[in-house]
C-alpha positions as CSV (number, residue, x, y, z in Angstrom):
1,X,-24.8,-14.9,3.5
2,X,-23.5,-15.1,7.3
3,X,-21.2,-17.3,9.2
4,X,-22.6,-18.3,12.6
5,X,-20.6,-17.8,15.7
6,X,-20.1,-20.2,18.9
7,X,-18.6,-18.6,21.9
8,X,-15.5,-20.6,22.0
9,X,-14.7,-19.7,18.5
10,X,-15.8,-16.3,19.4
11,X,-13.3,-16.1,22.3
12,X,-10.5,-17.8,20.2
13,X,-10.5,-15.2,17.6
14,X,-11.1,-11.8,19.1
15,X,-8.8,-13.1,22.1
16,X,-6.4,-10.0,21.0
17,X,-9.2,-7.6,21.9
18,X,-10.9,-9.1,24.9
19,X,-7.8,-10.5,26.4
20,X,-5.2,-7.7,25.7
21,X,-4.4,-9.0,22.6
22,X,-2.6,-12.2,23.0
23,X,-1.1,-14.2,20.2
24,X,-4.0,-15.7,18.2
25,X,-1.1,-17.9,16.9
26,X,1.8,-17.6,14.5
27,X,1.8,-14.9,11.8
28,X,0.3,-17.1,8.5
29,X,2.8,-16.9,5.7
30,X,1.5,-15.6,2.3
31,X,0.3,-18.2,0.0
32,X,1.0,-16.4,-3.0
33,X,4.9,-15.7,-2.0
34,X,7.5,-17.0,-3.8
35,X,5.0,-17.4,-7.4
36,X,4.0,-14.3,-9.0
37,X,1.3,-16.0,-11.0
38,X,-0.8,-16.9,-8.0
39,X,-3.3,-14.3,-6.6
40,X,-3.4,-12.4,-3.2
41,X,-6.7,-13.4,-1.9
42,X,-8.2,-10.1,-0.1
43,X,-11.5,-9.6,1.9
44,X,-13.0,-6.4,1.6
45,X,-14.5,-5.4,5.1
46,X,-17.4,-2.4,4.9
47,X,-18.7,-2.2,1.5
48,X,-20.6,1.2,1.9
49,X,-19.1,3.8,0.4
50,X,-15.7,3.8,0.0
51,X,-15.3,0.0,0.2
52,X,-17.1,-0.1,-3.2
53,X,-13.9,1.6,-4.4
54,X,-11.8,-0.7,-2.8
55,X,-13.5,-3.2,-5.0
56,X,-13.1,-1.7,-8.1
57,X,-9.4,-1.3,-7.0
58,X,-8.6,-4.8,-6.5
59,X,-10.8,-5.8,-9.7
60,X,-8.5,-3.8,-11.9
61,X,-5.6,-5.9,-10.6
62,X,-4.6,-9.2,-12.3
63,X,-2.9,-10.2,-9.6
64,X,-5.4,-9.6,-6.8
65,X,-8.7,-12.1,-6.0
66,X,-11.5,-10.9,-3.8
67,X,-12.6,-14.0,-2.0
68,X,-14.8,-12.5,0.6
69,X,-17.2,-9.8,1.0
70,X,-17.8,-8.4,4.7
71,X,-20.3,-6.1,6.3
72,X,-22.9,-5.9,9.0
73,X,-25.4,-4.6,6.6
74,X,-26.7,-7.6,4.6
75,X,-27.6,-5.0,1.3
76,X,-23.9,-4.1,1.5
77,X,-22.8,-7.4,1.2
78,X,-25.2,-8.5,-1.7
79,X,-24.0,-5.4,-3.6
80,X,-20.9,-6.0,-3.0
81,X,-20.8,-9.6,-4.2
82,X,-22.9,-8.6,-7.2
83,X,-20.0,-5.8,-8.1
84,X,-17.1,-8.7,-8.0
85,X,-19.2,-11.1,-9.8
86,X,-19.6,-8.7,-12.8
87,X,-15.8,-8.9,-13.0
88,X,-14.6,-11.8,-11.6
89,X,-15.0,-15.3,-12.4
90,X,-15.1,-16.8,-9.2
91,X,-17.8,-15.2,-6.8
92,X,-17.0,-14.1,-3.2
93,X,-18.4,-15.4,-0.3
94,X,-20.8,-13.0,1.7
95,X,-19.8,-13.0,5.2
96,X,-21.3,-10.3,8.3
97,X,-18.6,-10.8,11.3
98,X,-15.4,-10.3,9.3
99,X,-13.7,-12.2,12.5
100,X,-15.0,-15.7,11.6
101,X,-13.2,-15.9,8.8
102,X,-9.4,-14.4,9.9
103,X,-8.3,-18.2,10.2
104,X,-9.2,-19.1,6.8
105,X,-6.0,-20.5,5.3
106,X,-7.5,-19.2,1.6
107,X,-7.5,-15.2,3.0
108,X,-4.3,-13.5,2.6
109,X,-5.1,-9.6,3.4
110,X,-8.0,-7.7,4.4
111,X,-9.0,-4.1,2.9
112,X,-10.8,-2.0,5.6
113,X,-13.6,0.5,4.7
114,X,-15.6,0.3,7.9
115,X,-16.5,3.3,10.0
116,X,-13.3,4.9,11.6
117,X,-14.0,3.3,15.3
118,X,-13.7,-0.2,14.0
119,X,-10.5,0.3,11.7
120,X,-7.6,0.0,14.5
121,X,-9.1,-3.0,16.3
122,X,-9.9,-4.8,13.0
123,X,-6.5,-4.2,11.7
124,X,-5.0,-5.3,15.0
125,X,-6.9,-8.6,14.8
126,X,-6.0,-9.3,11.3
127,X,-2.1,-8.5,12.1
128,X,-2.6,-11.2,15.0
129,X,-4.2,-13.8,12.8
130,X,-1.4,-13.4,10.2
131,X,-3.3,-11.4,7.7
132,X,-1.8,-8.7,6.3
133,X,-4.2,-5.2,5.7
134,X,-5.3,-2.4,3.8
135,X,-6.8,0.2,6.1
136,X,-8.6,3.6,5.1
137,X,-7.7,7.1,6.3
138,X,-7.4,7.9,9.1
139,X,-6.8,4.2,10.4
140,X,-7.1,5.0,13.8
141,X,-10.0,7.0,16.2
142,X,-7.5,8.2,18.7
143,X,-3.7,8.6,18.9
144,X,-3.2,5.4,21.3
145,X,-4.9,3.5,18.3
146,X,-2.2,4.9,16.3
147,X,0.5,3.0,18.5
148,X,-1.0,0.0,18.6
149,X,-1.6,-0.5,14.9
150,X,2.3,0.0,14.2
151,X,3.2,-2.4,16.9
152,X,0.9,-5.0,16.0
153,X,2.1,-4.6,12.1
154,X,6.2,-4.8,13.5
155,X,5.3,-7.9,15.9
156,X,3.5,-10.2,13.7
157,X,5.5,-8.8,10.6
158,X,2.8,-7.6,8.5
159,X,2.1,-5.5,5.2
160,X,0.0,-2.8,6.8
161,X,-0.8,0.0,4.0
162,X,-3.3,3.4,5.1
163,X,-5.2,4.6,2.5
164,X,-3.8,7.8,1.9
165,X,-4.0,7.5,-1.3
166,X,-2.7,10.3,-3.2
167,X,0.8,9.4,-2.2
168,X,0.4,6.7,-5.2
169,X,-1.2,9.2,-7.9
170,X,1.6,10.1,-10.8
171,X,0.8,14.0,-10.7
172,X,1.4,13.9,-7.2
173,X,4.6,12.1,-6.9
174,X,6.2,14.5,-10.0
175,X,4.8,17.3,-8.0
176,X,6.8,16.1,-4.8
177,X,9.5,15.6,-6.7
178,X,9.5,18.9,-7.8
179,X,9.2,19.8,-4.4
180,X,12.9,17.7,-3.7
181,X,14.6,19.0,-6.6
182,X,14.6,22.8,-5.0
183,X,12.0,24.0,-7.8
184,X,10.7,26.6,-5.0
185,X,14.2,26.5,-2.9
186,X,13.8,26.4,0.9
187,X,10.3,25.9,1.8
188,X,9.0,27.6,4.9
189,X,4.9,26.9,5.0
190,X,2.1,24.8,3.7
191,X,-1.6,25.7,3.8
192,X,-4.3,22.6,2.9
193,X,-8.2,22.9,2.6
194,X,-11.2,20.9,2.3
195,X,-14.5,22.5,1.2
196,X,-17.7,21.1,0.5
197,X,-21.6,21.5,1.1
198,X,-23.2,18.9,3.5
199,X,-26.4,19.8,4.6
200,X,-27.9,19.7,8.0
201,X,-28.4,16.2,9.4
202,X,-31.2,17.2,11.8
203,X,-32.3,16.2,14.9
204,X,-32.5,12.0,15.3
205,X,-35.2,10.1,16.4
206,X,-35.3,6.7,18.1
207,X,-36.4,4.1,15.6
208,X,-36.3,0.1,15.3
209,X,-32.7,-1.1,14.2
210,X,-33.4,-2.2,10.7
211,X,-33.8,-6.2,9.9
212,X,-30.7,-5.7,7.6
213,X,-28.3,-4.4,9.8
214,X,-26.5,-5.8,12.9
215,X,-26.5,-2.9,14.6
216,X,-24.7,-4.1,17.8
217,X,-21.8,-5.4,15.9
218,X,-21.6,-2.3,13.5
219,X,-21.1,-0.6,16.9
220,X,-18.1,-3.4,18.2
221,X,-15.4,-1.3,20.3
222,X,-17.4,1.8,20.4
223,X,-19.8,2.6,23.7
224,X,-23.1,1.4,22.9
225,X,-25.6,4.5,22.0
226,X,-29.2,3.8,20.9
227,X,-29.9,3.3,17.5
228,X,-31.1,6.6,15.9
229,X,-32.4,7.6,12.1
230,X,-29.9,10.0,11.4
231,X,-26.5,8.2,12.2
232,X,-25.7,5.5,9.4
233,X,-24.3,5.1,6.9
234,X,-22.6,8.5,6.6
235,X,-23.5,11.0,9.4
236,X,-21.4,8.6,12.1
237,X,-18.5,10.8,10.9
238,X,-20.0,14.0,13.2
239,X,-20.1,11.9,16.2
240,X,-17.2,11.5,18.4
241,X,-18.2,8.3,19.6
242,X,-17.5,6.9,15.8
243,X,-15.5,9.2,13.9
244,X,-13.4,12.1,13.8
245,X,-14.8,14.6,12.1
246,X,-13.8,16.6,9.0
247,X,-10.2,16.4,10.1
248,X,-10.0,12.6,9.9
249,X,-12.1,12.2,7.0
250,X,-10.6,14.5,4.7
251,X,-8.2,16.6,6.5
252,X,-5.7,13.7,6.7
253,X,-5.2,14.0,3.0
254,X,-4.2,17.4,2.6
255,X,-2.0,17.1,6.1
256,X,-0.4,14.1,4.5
257,X,0.4,15.9,1.3
258,X,1.5,18.9,3.4
259,X,4.0,16.7,5.8
260,X,5.4,14.9,2.5
261,X,5.8,18.0,0.7
262,X,7.6,19.5,3.5
263,X,9.5,16.6,5.0
264,X,8.2,17.0,8.4
265,X,6.9,14.4,10.8
266,X,5.0,15.5,13.9
267,X,4.6,19.5,15.5
268,X,5.9,20.7,18.6
269,X,2.7,23.3,19.0
270,X,-0.9,22.9,17.7
271,X,-3.8,25.3,17.7
272,X,-7.4,25.1,16.3
273,X,-10.5,27.3,16.3
274,X,-13.8,26.6,14.4
275,X,-17.4,25.6,15.5
276,X,-20.5,23.9,14.0
277,X,-21.4,27.1,12.6
278,X,-23.7,26.5,9.7
279,X,-26.8,24.4,11.3
280,X,-28.4,23.5,14.8
281,X,-28.6,20.1,14.6
282,X,-26.9,16.7,16.1
283,X,-23.8,17.3,14.2
284,X,-21.0,17.2,17.0
285,X,-17.7,18.0,15.4
286,X,-17.0,21.5,13.6
287,X,-18.1,22.1,10.1
288,X,-15.5,24.8,10.2
289,X,-12.0,24.7,11.3
290,X,-8.9,26.2,11.2
291,X,-5.8,24.3,12.7
292,X,-2.1,25.3,12.5
293,X,0.7,23.4,13.2
294,X,4.2,24.4,14.1
295,X,7.2,22.4,13.2
296,X,9.9,24.6,14.8
297,X,11.4,25.6,11.1
298,X,8.1,25.4,9.0
299,X,4.6,25.4,9.5
300,X,1.3,24.2,8.2
301,X,-2.2,25.5,8.1
302,X,-5.0,23.5,7.5
303,X,-8.6,24.9,6.8
304,X,-12.3,23.0,6.1
305,X,-15.6,24.3,5.4
306,X,-18.0,21.4,5.5
307,X,-21.0,23.4,4.2
308,X,-19.3,26.2,2.0
309,X,-18.4,25.0,-1.2
310,X,-15.9,27.4,-2.8
311,X,-12.4,26.8,-2.1
312,X,-9.1,28.2,-2.9
313,X,-7.0,27.8,-6.3
314,X,-10.5,27.4,-7.6
315,X,-10.9,24.0,-6.1
316,X,-12.6,22.5,-3.5
317,X,-9.2,20.6,-2.1
318,X,-5.8,21.2,-2.3
319,X,-2.4,22.2,-0.5
320,X,0.0,25.6,-1.2
321,X,3.5,24.9,-0.8
322,X,5.5,28.3,-0.1
323,X,9.3,28.2,-0.5
324,X,11.7,31.1,-1.1
325,X,11.4,30.9,-4.6
326,X,7.7,31.1,-5.0
327,X,4.8,28.6,-4.6
328,X,3.0,25.3,-5.5
329,X,-0.3,25.2,-6.0
330,X,-1.2,21.2,-5.6
331,X,-5.4,22.0,-6.2
332,X,-7.8,19.4,-7.6
333,X,-6.5,17.6,-10.3
334,X,-3.0,19.5,-11.3
335,X,-0.2,21.6,-9.9
336,X,1.1,24.8,-11.1
337,X,4.2,26.6,-10.0
338,X,4.5,30.1,-9.5
339,X,7.5,32.4,-9.1
340,X,7.6,35.0,-6.1
341,X,6.2,37.8,-9.1
342,X,3.2,35.2,-9.5
343,X,4.4,34.0,-12.8
344,X,3.4,30.7,-13.8
345,X,6.7,28.4,-14.1
346,X,4.9,25.3,-15.1
347,X,2.3,23.2,-14.7
348,X,1.9,19.5,-13.8
349,X,-1.2,17.8,-15.1
350,X,-3.3,14.6,-14.1
351,X,-3.9,12.4,-17.5
352,X,-7.1,11.5,-16.2
353,X,-10.0,13.6,-15.3
354,X,-11.7,12.0,-12.4
355,X,-10.3,12.7,-8.8
356,X,-9.8,9.0,-7.7
357,X,-8.7,7.3,-11.3
358,X,-5.6,6.6,-9.7
359,X,-6.9,5.0,-6.6
360,X,-6.0,1.4,-8.0
361,X,-2.0,2.3,-8.0
362,X,-2.2,2.2,-4.4
363,X,-3.7,-1.0,-3.7
364,X,-1.4,-2.5,-6.5
365,X,1.9,-1.0,-4.0
366,X,0.1,-2.8,-1.2
367,X,0.0,-6.2,-3.2
368,X,3.7,-5.2,-4.3
369,X,4.6,-5.0,-0.7
370,X,3.1,-8.2,0.3
371,X,4.2,-10.6,-2.9
372,X,7.8,-8.7,-3.5
373,X,8.5,-7.0,0.1
374,X,8.5,-3.5,-2.2
375,X,8.2,-0.3,0.0
376,X,4.9,0.9,0.3
377,X,3.7,4.3,-0.3
378,X,2.0,4.6,2.9
379,X,3.3,2.3,5.6
380,X,1.2,2.4,8.5
381,X,4.1,4.1,10.7
382,X,4.1,7.1,8.2
383,X,0.8,7.3,8.0
384,X,-0.5,7.4,11.4
385,X,1.7,10.6,11.5
386,X,-0.2,12.5,9.3
387,X,-3.4,11.0,11.3
388,X,-1.6,12.2,14.7
389,X,-1.9,16.0,13.1
390,X,-5.6,15.4,12.7
391,X,-6.0,14.3,16.3
392,X,-4.4,16.9,17.8
393,X,-6.0,19.5,15.7
394,X,-9.4,17.8,17.4
395,X,-8.4,17.7,20.8
396,X,-7.2,21.4,20.7
397,X,-10.2,22.2,19.4
398,X,-12.1,20.3,22.1
399,X,-10.2,21.2,25.0
400,X,-9.6,25.1,23.5
401,X,-6.2,24.8,24.5
402,X,-3.0,25.8,22.6
403,X,-1.3,22.1,22.6
404,X,2.5,21.5,23.1
405,X,3.5,18.6,22.1
406,X,7.0,16.5,21.9
407,X,7.3,14.8,18.6
408,X,9.9,12.5,20.1
409,X,7.9,11.1,22.5
410,X,4.8,11.4,21.0
411,X,3.2,12.8,23.9
412,X,1.0,16.2,24.9
413,X,2.8,18.2,27.4
414,X,1.8,19.5,30.8
415,X,-2.2,19.2,30.0
416,X,-4.1,16.5,31.6
417,X,-7.5,17.7,29.9
418,X,-5.7,16.7,26.4
419,X,-3.8,13.8,27.4
420,X,-7.3,12.4,28.4
421,X,-8.5,13.0,25.1
422,X,-5.8,10.4,23.6
423,X,-7.6,7.5,24.4
424,X,-11.0,6.5,24.5
425,X,-13.8,4.3,26.4
426,X,-14.6,1.2,24.8
427,X,-17.2,-1.1,25.5
428,X,-16.4,-3.8,27.9
429,X,-13.9,-6.5,27.0
430,X,-13.3,-4.7,23.6
431,X,-10.5,-2.6,24.9
432,X,-7.5,-2.9,22.6
433,X,-4.2,-3.5,24.5
434,X,-0.9,-4.4,23.2
């Protein structure tokens, strides 16, 4: 199931991280380019949770082949292989360490659904090895990693798509086009939200590492922490060592749509309040959060309630846009446009019931970018602008400071404590540099 890896080969393949992201060799051209009948061969990296959605998305596309299924959890590898084998004639190869396949000539792209602390390092390694990349949101664990991902994509001329898939959903596209067409007139403000009913994660206890898990590889670039029984496979989101809280987990989707609709890039000022209100446990990030972003002539607010499920507009997720002619409520699976008297002007509805029914369209856009050079719906540079809002909200919350931000330079102004949180500590030898 796993590939052995010698020290010599390890150093060669991971020199992009261990030696300051040195070039692993010339960026390999896509084998499928120039022949629309050939398939793009993809490796799925991370097969728990969102990774299974990646598998389903690529299996739905005629011009994709899943060649490898990679995970540090042997059970997840088996689950991923089985899911692919049910629909794809060619069985994929199971791999524990995705780095061992980056030199494979039969591999065109990797699709990353790992925890957040691995997303940027994996992207950078793949770009340096000549592979195209689809990476889940938020894509980076901190602001510096976002800059390095963009630099790697540019230097190695790779196609890198971020997984804020709502940008490819037809009804969302139609809603944004309505804003562009001036149906609300001049826009001033957007308010996004995310609500859920998450339970307590309790107090973790030291425990033996399960035989099915390579915990050292799971930690990867992050500083080592002892294994506890309440971290894997989802609760890592709520620990700063591995995750970015609800902001990077789900806030990035609504903040991305707010940016897209208002046509703004980076803010000038950021505030954030909240706390871990609902339970007393190991959860480090806030379960309740309210952030504001001032762009000068427009503003954005984002609110989360991780443990209180009732949202706004009858939906647990959404974003409202406010303009001189009325309001657009893009909530749940549809959009309603109101005038200033709260009268419904028109509705834009999804033609499918599931919230993620159109995800394959975003994967298809990624493949079109590789094969035909078509514009990406969420190219990594633009995607990381939305992620920057998440990082800034977290930094404002962690410091308790209002942040002044220079949108042209992408830097926090005059705040050493806040600026210190724009990067992170890494395990020795894993520091990404570019």
